[in-house]
Structures are given as C-alpha cells and as structure tokens.
C-alpha positions as CSV (number, residue, x, y, z in Angstrom):
1,P,32.6,-99.5,-95.1
2,I,30.7,-97.8,-91.7
3,M,28.0,-100.3,-92.1
4,F,30.8,-103.1,-92.1
5,S,32.9,-101.5,-89.0
6,K,29.8,-101.1,-86.6
7,I,29.1,-104.3,-87.3
8,V,32.1,-105.1,-86.0
9,L,31.7,-103.5,-83.5
10,A,28.5,-104.7,-82.0
11,L,30.0,-108.0,-82.4
12,A,32.9,-107.1,-80.5
13,L,30.8,-105.1,-77.7
14,V,28.3,-108.9,-78.1
15,G,31.5,-111.6,-77.7
16,S,33.1,-109.0,-74.9
17,A,29.5,-109.3,-72.6
18,A,30.1,-112.8,-71.4
19,A,33.7,-110.7,-69.6
20,F,31.1,-109.1,-67.5
21,Q,29.4,-111.9,-66.3
22,A,30.3,-113.2,-62.6
23,P,31.9,-116.8,-62.4
24,V,30.5,-119.5,-61.7
25,V,31.4,-120.5,-58.3
26,K,31.5,-124.5,-57.4
27,P,30.3,-124.9,-53.8
28,A,33.5,-126.0,-51.9
29,T,33.9,-130.0,-50.8
30,R,35.4,-130.8,-47.4
31,V,37.5,-133.9,-47.8
32,V,37.1,-136.2,-44.9
33,M,40.7,-139.1,-44.2
34,S,40.7,-140.9,-40.9
35,E,43.3,-143.2,-41.2
36,T,44.8,-145.6,-38.8
37,K,47.7,-147.1,-38.6
38,A,46.2,-150.2,-39.9
39,D,45.3,-148.5,-42.6
40,L,48.7,-147.5,-43.3
41,E,50.2,-150.8,-43.0
42,A,47.5,-152.0,-45.9
43,L,48.6,-148.8,-47.6
44,A,52.2,-149.5,-46.9
45,K,51.9,-153.0,-48.4
46,E,49.5,-152.0,-51.6
47,L,52.3,-149.4,-52.9
48,N,55.3,-151.1,-52.0
49,P,55.0,-155.2,-51.8
50,V,59.1,-155.4,-51.0
51,V,59.4,-152.8,-48.3
52,P,57.3,-153.6,-45.4
53,F,55.3,-150.4,-43.0
54,W,57.9,-148.7,-42.3
55,D,57.9,-146.3,-38.7
56,P,61.1,-146.1,-37.0
57,L,59.7,-143.3,-34.6
58,G,56.7,-144.8,-34.1
59,L,54.9,-141.4,-35.8
60,A,51.2,-143.8,-36.0
61,D,51.3,-144.6,-32.2
62,Q,51.4,-141.0,-31.2
63,T,48.6,-138.2,-30.3
64,F,49.2,-135.3,-31.3
65,W,48.1,-133.1,-28.9
66,A,45.9,-134.6,-25.8
67,T,47.5,-132.4,-23.7
68,E,45.4,-129.0,-22.4
69,P,44.4,-126.9,-23.1
70,W,44.5,-128.9,-26.8
71,G,42.6,-132.2,-25.6
72,A,39.2,-130.1,-25.6
73,L,39.3,-130.6,-29.1
74,G,39.7,-133.9,-29.1
75,S,42.5,-135.0,-30.8
76,T,42.8,-138.5,-31.6
77,N,45.1,-141.0,-32.8
78,E,43.8,-140.9,-36.4
79,A,43.9,-136.8,-36.5
80,T,47.4,-137.3,-35.8
81,I,48.4,-138.7,-38.6
82,G,45.9,-136.8,-40.8
83,W,47.7,-134.5,-40.1
84,L,51.3,-136.3,-40.4
85,R,50.2,-137.3,-43.6
86,H,48.8,-133.6,-44.8
87,A,52.2,-132.6,-44.0
88,E,53.9,-135.4,-46.2
89,I,51.9,-134.4,-48.8
90,K,52.0,-130.8,-48.8
91,H,55.9,-130.3,-48.4
C-alpha cells in the first residue's frame, strides 16, 4: 500500500511537469491584402453570378484619409477598400 501510493504520487508529479513548460509561441503572420475595384467586381461575379457588382454609394472609388495629416501615410484606393472589407467582416 505504501509503495503503491509512492508510485501514484511519482506518476502524478511526472505528468504535471508538462504543465510548467512554457507554451510554444508561433511567430505571428501578417496577411496583406490589396484589392482593387476590379478584384471586387470579379469576386462579386464569382460569388453570385445572378447579382452583379453593386456599389450604390461608390465607396470602391473613394480614397479615405487622402487629406493631411493622413496623406503622409500614403493612403490609396486599395487601402480604403481593405479598410472597408475589414470593417465589413468585423461587423
């Protein structure tokens, strides 16, 4: 009985040692998407050939933050489309 309890205790300690190891951290990957209006039109046709590309507000032609001080960041139409797609997926 005493030997059995020592074995059980030793196995419990050995098994829990893995809990004290630091987890393996994978390096973060960055996904860079650059889409143009043509890409959006092709995607719309691919996803639903019945309904054509529909942009009633003309947001795919806009360039947000093109004025100072944001103009220094190099805001482009592709960046605006990326921001809008991100907001669409997020919400």
